[in-house]
C-alpha positions as CSV (number, residue, x, y, z in Angstrom):
1,M,-18.8,-26.9,23.1
2,R,-20.1,-25.8,19.8
3,E,-21.3,-22.6,21.2
4,R,-18.3,-21.9,23.0
5,A,-16.3,-22.5,19.5
6,E,-19.0,-20.2,17.8
7,R,-18.2,-17.3,20.3
8,R,-14.3,-17.8,19.8
9,T,-14.9,-17.5,16.1
10,R,-17.2,-14.4,16.4
11,M,-14.5,-12.8,18.7
12,L,-12.0,-12.3,15.7
13,G,-14.3,-9.8,14.1
14,E,-16.2,-8.2,17.2
15,G,-13.8,-8.2,20.4
16,H,-11.7,-5.4,21.4
17,L,-8.8,-5.5,18.7
18,P,-5.6,-5.1,20.9
19,R,-7.1,-7.7,23.2
20,V,-8.1,-10.2,20.4
21,L,-4.6,-9.9,18.9
22,V,-2.9,-10.6,22.4
23,T,-5.3,-13.2,23.1
24,M,-4.7,-15.1,19.8
25,A,-0.7,-13.9,19.5
26,V,0.4,-14.8,23.2
27,P,-0.4,-18.7,22.8
28,G,1.3,-18.6,19.4
29,I,4.4,-16.8,20.9
30,I,4.3,-19.2,24.1
31,G,4.3,-22.1,21.8
32,M,6.8,-21.0,19.3
33,T,9.1,-19.9,22.3
34,A,8.7,-23.4,23.8
35,N,9.7,-24.7,20.4
36,A,12.8,-22.2,20.3
37,V,13.6,-23.4,24.1
38,Y,13.6,-26.8,23.0
39,N,15.8,-26.2,19.8
40,I,18.4,-24.3,21.9
41,T,18.3,-26.9,24.9
42,D,18.7,-29.6,22.1
43,S,21.9,-28.0,20.9
44,I,23.1,-27.3,24.5
45,F,22.8,-30.9,25.3
46,I,24.5,-32.1,22.1
47,G,27.2,-29.5,22.3
48,R,28.5,-31.3,25.3
49,L,29.1,-34.3,23.1
50,G,31.7,-32.3,20.7
51,T,32.3,-30.0,18.1
52,S,31.5,-32.5,15.4
53,Q,28.1,-33.2,16.9
54,I,27.3,-29.7,16.9
55,G,28.2,-29.8,13.1
56,A,25.8,-32.8,12.6
57,V,23.0,-30.8,13.9
58,A,23.7,-28.1,11.5
59,V,23.8,-30.7,8.8
60,V,20.6,-32.4,9.4
61,F,18.8,-28.9,10.2
62,P,17.8,-28.4,6.7
63,L,15.9,-31.9,6.6
64,F,14.0,-30.8,9.8
65,T,13.1,-27.6,8.2
66,L,11.9,-29.3,5.0
67,A,9.6,-31.7,7.1
68,A,8.3,-28.7,9.0
69,A,7.7,-27.0,5.7
70,L,5.3,-29.9,4.3
71,G,3.3,-29.8,7.5
72,L,3.0,-25.9,7.5
73,T,2.2,-25.9,3.8
74,F,-1.1,-27.7,4.4
75,G,-1.8,-26.0,7.9
76,V,-0.9,-22.4,7.0
77,G,-2.7,-22.6,3.7
78,A,-5.7,-24.3,5.1
79,A,-5.8,-22.1,7.9
80,S,-5.8,-18.9,5.7
81,Y,-8.7,-20.2,3.8
82,I,-10.6,-21.5,6.8
83,A,-10.5,-18.3,8.6
84,R,-11.7,-16.4,5.4
85,C,-14.7,-19.0,5.2
86,L,-15.7,-19.0,8.7
87,G,-15.8,-14.8,8.3
88,A,-18.1,-15.3,5.1
89,G,-20.1,-18.1,7.0
90,K,-19.1,-20.8,4.7
91,T,-18.8,-23.7,7.3
92,E,-18.9,-26.7,5.2
93,E,-16.3,-25.3,2.9
94,A,-14.1,-24.9,6.0
95,N,-14.7,-28.4,6.9
96,R,-13.7,-29.7,3.5
97,T,-10.6,-27.8,3.6
98,L,-9.6,-29.1,7.0
99,T,-10.0,-32.6,5.9
100,F,-7.8,-32.1,2.5
101,A,-5.2,-30.5,4.7
102,L,-5.0,-33.4,7.0
103,A,-5.1,-36.0,4.3
104,G,-2.5,-34.1,2.5
105,T,0.0,-33.8,5.4
106,V,0.0,-37.6,5.9
107,V,0.4,-38.5,2.2
108,S,3.3,-36.0,1.7
109,G,4.9,-37.2,5.1
110,I,4.9,-40.9,3.9
111,A,6.6,-39.6,0.5
112,F,9.3,-37.5,2.6
113,M,10.1,-40.4,4.9
114,I,10.8,-42.9,2.0
115,A,12.7,-40.3,-0.4
116,A,14.9,-39.2,2.5
117,G,15.5,-42.7,4.0
118,V,16.7,-43.9,0.7
119,F,19.0,-41.3,-0.2
120,L,20.0,-40.0,3.2
121,D,23.9,-40.3,2.9
122,P,24.1,-38.5,-0.4
123,L,21.8,-35.9,1.2
124,L,23.9,-35.2,4.1
125,R,26.8,-34.8,2.0
126,T,25.2,-32.3,0.1
127,L,24.0,-30.5,3.0
128,G,27.6,-30.3,4.0
129,A,28.8,-33.0,6.3
130,T,32.4,-33.6,6.2
131,E,33.9,-37.2,6.9
132,T,34.0,-36.4,10.5
133,I,30.7,-35.1,10.8
134,L,28.9,-37.6,8.7
135,P,28.7,-40.5,11.3
136,Y,27.0,-38.5,13.6
137,A,24.6,-36.9,11.1
138,R,23.6,-40.2,9.9
139,D,22.8,-41.4,13.4
140,Y,20.9,-38.2,14.2
141,G,19.1,-38.0,10.7
142,Q,17.9,-41.4,10.3
143,V,16.0,-41.6,13.6
144,F,14.2,-38.3,13.1
145,I,13.4,-39.1,9.3
146,Y,11.4,-42.3,10.3
147,G,9.4,-40.3,12.8
148,S,8.9,-37.1,10.8
149,I,5.1,-37.5,10.2
150,G,4.7,-36.5,13.7
151,I,6.2,-33.2,13.1
152,M,4.3,-32.4,10.0
153,L,1.0,-33.5,11.6
154,K,1.8,-31.4,14.7
155,M,2.4,-28.4,12.4
156,C,-0.7,-28.8,10.4
157,L,-3.1,-29.4,13.4
158,S,-1.6,-26.5,15.3
159,H,-2.4,-24.0,12.5
160,T,-5.8,-25.1,11.5
161,I,-6.9,-25.3,15.2
162,R,-5.9,-21.7,15.6
163,A,-7.8,-20.8,12.3
164,E,-11.0,-21.1,14.3
165,G,-9.9,-19.2,17.3
166,A,-8.7,-21.8,19.7
167,A,-5.2,-20.5,20.2
168,V,-4.9,-21.6,23.6
169,F,-5.4,-25.4,22.9
170,S,-3.1,-25.0,20.0
171,M,-0.4,-23.5,22.3
172,A,-1.0,-26.4,24.7
173,G,0.1,-29.0,22.1
174,I,3.2,-27.3,21.2
175,V,4.1,-26.5,24.7
176,I,3.8,-30.2,25.8
177,G,5.9,-31.4,22.9
178,A,8.6,-28.8,23.7
179,L,8.6,-29.7,27.5
180,L,8.8,-33.3,27.1
181,N,11.5,-33.0,24.5
182,I,13.6,-31.0,27.0
183,A,12.8,-33.7,29.7
184,L,13.7,-36.6,27.3
185,D,17.1,-35.0,25.8
186,P,19.5,-35.7,28.8
187,L,17.7,-38.9,29.6
188,F,18.1,-40.5,26.2
189,I,21.5,-38.8,25.5
190,F,23.2,-39.5,28.7
191,G,21.0,-41.6,30.8
192,F,20.6,-44.4,28.1
193,D,24.0,-43.3,26.6
194,M,22.4,-43.2,23.1
195,G,24.5,-40.2,22.2
196,I,23.5,-38.0,19.3
197,A,20.8,-40.7,18.4
198,G,19.1,-40.2,21.5
199,A,18.5,-36.5,20.6
200,G,16.7,-37.6,17.5
201,L,14.6,-40.0,19.2
202,A,13.5,-37.5,21.9
203,T,12.3,-35.2,19.2
204,V,10.5,-37.8,17.2
205,V,8.8,-39.0,20.7
206,S,7.9,-35.5,21.8
207,Q,6.6,-34.5,18.4
208,W,4.1,-37.4,18.1
209,T,2.9,-37.0,21.5
210,A,2.1,-33.3,20.4
211,A,0.4,-34.3,17.4
212,L,-1.9,-36.9,19.2
213,F,-2.8,-34.4,21.8
214,L,-3.9,-31.8,19.1
215,A,-5.8,-34.4,17.3
216,T,-7.9,-35.0,20.4
217,Y,-9.3,-31.3,19.7
218,F,-11.3,-32.7,16.7
219,L,-11.7,-36.4,17.5
220,R,-13.5,-35.2,20.8
221,G,-15.8,-32.6,19.1
222,R,-14.2,-29.6,20.8
223,G,-13.9,-27.6,17.7
224,F,-16.6,-25.7,15.6
225,L,-15.1,-27.9,12.6
226,A,-15.2,-31.5,12.3
227,P,-13.0,-33.3,9.7
228,A,-14.1,-36.7,8.4
229,I,-13.3,-39.0,5.6
230,S,-16.8,-38.3,4.2
231,K,-15.8,-34.7,3.7
232,L,-12.6,-35.5,1.5
233,R,-14.4,-34.1,-1.7
234,V,-11.7,-32.0,-3.0
235,S,-12.4,-29.2,-5.4
236,F,-10.1,-27.2,-7.4
237,R,-10.7,-24.2,-5.4
238,I,-9.6,-25.8,-2.1
239,V,-6.5,-27.4,-3.8
240,R,-5.8,-23.6,-5.1
241,E,-6.5,-22.0,-1.9
242,V,-4.3,-24.6,0.2
243,L,-1.6,-24.8,-1.9
244,G,-1.7,-21.4,-3.2
245,N,-1.4,-19.8,0.3
246,G,0.7,-22.6,1.8
247,G,3.0,-22.9,-1.2
248,P,4.9,-19.7,-0.6
249,L,5.9,-20.8,2.9
250,F,6.9,-24.0,1.5
251,F,9.2,-22.7,-1.0
252,R,10.7,-20.2,1.3
253,L,11.4,-22.9,3.9
254,L,12.7,-25.1,0.9
255,L,15.1,-22.2,-0.1
256,E,16.0,-22.0,3.5
257,S,17.1,-25.4,3.7
258,S,18.9,-25.1,0.2
259,A,20.6,-21.9,1.9
260,V,21.6,-23.6,5.0
261,A,23.2,-26.5,3.0
262,I,25.1,-23.7,0.8
263,I,26.3,-22.1,4.0
264,N,27.5,-25.2,5.5
265,T,29.3,-26.1,2.5
266,A,30.8,-22.6,2.2
267,A,32.0,-23.1,5.9
268,Q,33.6,-26.6,5.3
269,P,36.8,-25.2,4.2
270,F,37.1,-23.4,7.7
271,G,36.7,-26.6,9.4
272,D,34.3,-28.3,11.9
273,A,34.4,-25.3,14.3
274,A,33.1,-23.1,11.3
275,V,30.3,-25.4,10.5
276,G,29.3,-25.8,14.2
277,S,29.5,-22.2,14.8
278,V,27.1,-21.4,11.9
279,G,24.7,-24.0,13.1
280,V,24.5,-22.4,16.7
281,V,24.3,-18.9,15.1
282,L,21.3,-20.0,13.0
283,R,19.6,-21.7,16.0
284,V,19.9,-18.6,17.9
285,L,18.5,-16.4,15.0
286,L,15.6,-19.1,14.8
287,F,15.1,-18.6,18.6
288,G,14.3,-14.7,18.1
289,S,12.5,-15.5,15.0
290,F,10.1,-17.8,16.7
291,V,8.4,-15.1,18.9
292,V,7.6,-13.0,15.4
293,Y,6.3,-16.2,13.9
294,G,4.3,-17.0,16.9
295,F,2.6,-13.3,16.7
296,G,1.9,-14.2,13.1
297,Q,-0.1,-17.3,13.9
298,G,-2.3,-15.2,16.0
299,Y,-2.4,-12.2,13.7
300,G,-3.4,-14.4,10.5
301,P,-6.8,-15.6,11.5
302,V,-7.9,-12.1,12.7
303,A,-6.7,-10.6,9.5
304,G,-8.2,-13.4,7.3
305,Y,-11.6,-13.3,9.3
306,N,-11.8,-9.5,9.0
307,Y,-11.1,-9.4,5.4
308,G,-13.5,-12.2,4.5
309,A,-16.2,-10.2,6.6
310,R,-15.2,-6.9,4.7
311,N,-14.3,-5.2,8.0
312,F,-11.5,-3.4,6.4
313,D,-10.8,-0.7,9.1
314,R,-10.3,-3.4,11.8
315,L,-7.9,-5.1,9.4
316,F,-5.8,-2.0,8.9
317,R,-5.5,-1.4,12.6
318,A,-4.4,-5.0,13.2
319,L,-1.7,-4.5,10.3
320,K,-0.5,-1.3,12.2
321,L,-0.2,-2.9,15.6
322,G,1.4,-5.9,14.2
323,H,4.3,-3.8,12.6
324,I,4.8,-1.7,15.9
325,W,4.8,-4.8,18.1
326,T,7.1,-7.0,15.9
327,T,9.5,-4.1,15.3
328,M,10.0,-3.3,19.0
329,Y,10.6,-7.0,20.1
330,A,13.1,-7.5,17.1
331,L,14.9,-4.3,18.4
332,L,15.3,-5.4,22.0
333,F,16.1,-9.0,21.1
334,A,18.9,-7.9,18.5
335,A,20.3,-5.4,21.2
336,F,20.5,-8.2,23.8
337,I,22.2,-10.8,21.4
338,V,24.7,-8.1,20.0
339,G,25.8,-7.2,23.6
340,F,26.0,-10.6,25.2
341,A,27.2,-12.6,22.0
342,P,30.3,-14.5,23.6
343,Q,28.3,-15.2,26.6
344,V,25.6,-16.8,24.5
345,M,27.9,-18.7,22.5
346,R,29.6,-20.3,25.7
347,L,26.1,-22.1,26.5
348,F,26.7,-24.3,23.4
349,S,30.6,-25.0,23.4
350,A,33.6,-24.9,25.3
351,D,35.9,-24.6,22.0
352,P,37.5,-21.2,21.8
353,E,37.4,-21.1,18.2
354,V,33.6,-22.0,18.0
355,I,33.0,-19.2,20.5
356,Q,35.0,-16.6,18.5
357,L,33.5,-17.4,15.2
358,G,30.1,-17.8,16.6
359,S,30.2,-14.5,18.5
360,M,31.1,-12.7,15.1
361,G,28.3,-14.3,13.4
362,L,25.7,-13.5,16.0
363,R,26.8,-9.8,16.0
364,I,26.8,-9.6,12.2
365,I,23.5,-11.3,11.6
366,H,21.6,-9.6,14.3
367,S,22.6,-6.3,13.7
368,V,19.7,-5.9,11.0
369,F,17.4,-8.3,13.1
370,P,15.1,-5.1,13.8
371,L,13.8,-5.2,10.1
372,F,12.7,-8.9,10.5
373,G,9.2,-7.6,11.4
374,F,8.6,-5.7,8.3
375,Q,9.6,-9.1,6.3
376,M,7.3,-11.2,8.4
377,M,4.4,-8.8,8.5
378,A,4.2,-8.5,4.8
379,L,4.4,-12.3,4.3
380,F,1.6,-12.8,7.1
381,T,-0.6,-10.3,5.7
382,C,-0.5,-11.8,2.0
383,Q,-1.0,-15.1,3.4
384,A,-4.0,-14.3,5.5
385,L,-5.8,-12.2,2.6
386,G,-5.3,-15.1,0.1
387,K,-2.7,-13.0,-2.1
388,A,-0.6,-16.1,-3.1
389,R,1.5,-14.6,-5.7
390,L,2.7,-11.7,-3.4
391,A,3.2,-14.2,-0.6
392,F,5.1,-16.7,-2.9
393,F,7.4,-13.6,-3.9
394,I,8.3,-12.5,-0.5
395,G,8.6,-16.2,0.5
396,I,11.4,-16.6,-1.9
397,A,13.0,-13.2,-1.8
398,R,15.3,-13.6,1.1
399,Q,16.8,-17.1,0.3
400,G,16.2,-17.4,-3.3
401,L,16.7,-14.0,-4.7
402,F,19.3,-12.8,-2.2
403,L,20.8,-15.1,0.3
404,I,22.0,-17.9,-1.9
405,P,23.6,-15.6,-4.3
406,L,25.2,-13.6,-1.7
407,V,26.7,-16.5,0.1
408,L,28.2,-17.7,-3.3
409,I,29.7,-14.3,-4.1
410,L,30.6,-12.9,-0.6
411,S,32.3,-16.1,0.7
412,R,34.5,-16.1,-2.4
413,F,35.7,-12.5,-1.7
414,Y,35.6,-12.2,2.0
415,G,35.8,-15.8,3.3
416,F,34.0,-16.8,6.2
417,V,33.0,-13.2,7.1
418,G,31.4,-13.2,3.7
419,V,29.4,-16.3,4.6
420,L,28.1,-14.6,7.7
421,A,27.7,-11.1,6.0
422,S,25.4,-12.6,3.3
423,Q,22.3,-13.1,6.1
424,A,22.7,-9.6,6.9
425,V,22.7,-8.0,3.5
426,S,19.7,-10.3,2.2
427,D,17.7,-9.5,5.6
428,V,18.0,-5.7,4.4
429,M,16.9,-6.4,0.9
430,T,14.1,-8.5,1.8
431,A,12.9,-5.9,4.4
432,L,12.6,-3.4,1.6
433,V,10.7,-5.8,-0.6
434,G,8.3,-6.6,2.5
435,A,7.6,-2.8,2.9
436,M,6.9,-2.3,-0.9
437,F,4.6,-5.4,-1.0
438,T,2.7,-4.1,1.9
439,V,2.0,-0.7,0.5
440,L,0.6,-2.6,-2.5
441,V,-1.8,-4.8,-0.4
442,L,-3.1,-1.7,1.4
443,R,-3.7,0.0,-1.8
444,H,-5.6,-3.0,-3.0
445,V,-7.8,-3.3,0.2
446,S,-8.4,0.4,0.1
447,Q,-9.9,0.1,-3.7
448,I,-12.1,-2.8,-2.6
449,R,-13.4,-0.8,0.4
450,R,-14.1,2.2,-2.0
451,R,-16.0,0.0,-4.3
452,N,-18.1,-1.3,-1.5
453,E,-18.9,2.1,-0.3
454,V,-20.2,3.1,-3.6
455,R,-22.2,0.1,-3.9
456,D,-23.6,0.4,-0.6
457,A,-24.7,4.1,-1.2
458,Q,-26.6,3.2,-4.3
459,P,-29.6,1.6,-2.8
460,A,-29.9,4.8,-0.4
461,L,-29.6,7.1,-3.2
462,E,-32.2,5.2,-5.2
463,T,-34.5,5.3,-2.1
464,T,-34.1,9.0,-1.9
465,R,-34.9,9.6,-5.4
466,T,-37.9,7.4,-5.3
467,G,-39.2,9.3,-2.1
468,V,-38.7,12.5,-3.6
469,G,-40.6,11.4,-6.9
470,N,-43.3,10.0,-4.9
471,A,-43.8,13.2,-3.0
472,G,-43.8,15.3,-6.0
473,G,-46.4,13.0,-7.3
């Protein structure tokens, strides 16, 4: 098993690059798509319960995002450093990083569960729950909160497993959780007559199942790395690398949760149909985004490994392919959603007002979705290369710098259309920031490569000079 793990890891730096990217990215894309299908299916089943129930899902969604953000902070941050350590041959440092990430996920999960459980009702009102939506949001949210550690562990484990090249196993865990969730949703919601609380329970059971499956990768010694309590010797460098590289994603998702709460609040004056339609639109947008996120999960270890191994030409080729592939996909997805917006909305609701508002929202937001690849490739690259400050800025740019202020401003002047348009405008501005930062990173890597070439040329030059001198003697 260890020899196979070593071969998988070496593949990141030695295999045929397009094939390696596909091998690493396709499992991530399948896993994330399975997650997206579960999210969409969950919304469809809940939509059969009523408009207020759809609104409840939209209200609780920021809490789900926040829980996932905690797991991703440790998972993505550790994966970035683990990939670079493996590229540089630092196996023990990679083991200590993995152990710290898992311990940090559990501790932060317990803190989240306690805090969110105690302040659930005030949180739900802050997140945009109306009086008619609040009871359903409470039923859905409290089940999810008390089982949220499973969601966080699944996120952390899937990324750290992928960091050593085991993308297929990581995908399997995610797919198992998603398929189980899809199967349990109608059983708990309708079969056991649990309503919206059944949807929350289905999520918790499926996510814990996925987390336990992923944990067997390390428990059964299938990986190159082996976390253990004895390896929980945390250094400042590990903490800085994990939180420095995972922190930008956390703040991005935290701001995303805040932005969704503000959007829900801005949509409140237009009724439950407006809140519900916004929730559906954002779920569809997330569905499309998950494919790009899945590609990033495969691209990150490849970029980080080759950066750690100082194989810069391979890194540049991977970045170029990533931009081409993600942009082509985003263009095709956007064209489909814009062309079939009403049909998509009818999958979620029979309410004519929800369909009308949601169709408008889908078209406005997805008209600029082809730029999404530029945003994400910049973030993926900065995270993979350990450029924490640049990744942090990109991570907070869309929601913190652009989206939240735009929602507050445009909703005041243009009403519900302004709420929707704020998403599109912020995407355009973030894509410009991402393109600029990608250029900065490329210049930085090019400078390192030139310095290495000069340094490597020095011994050869000295040898030549010595040989000439000896010949002359």
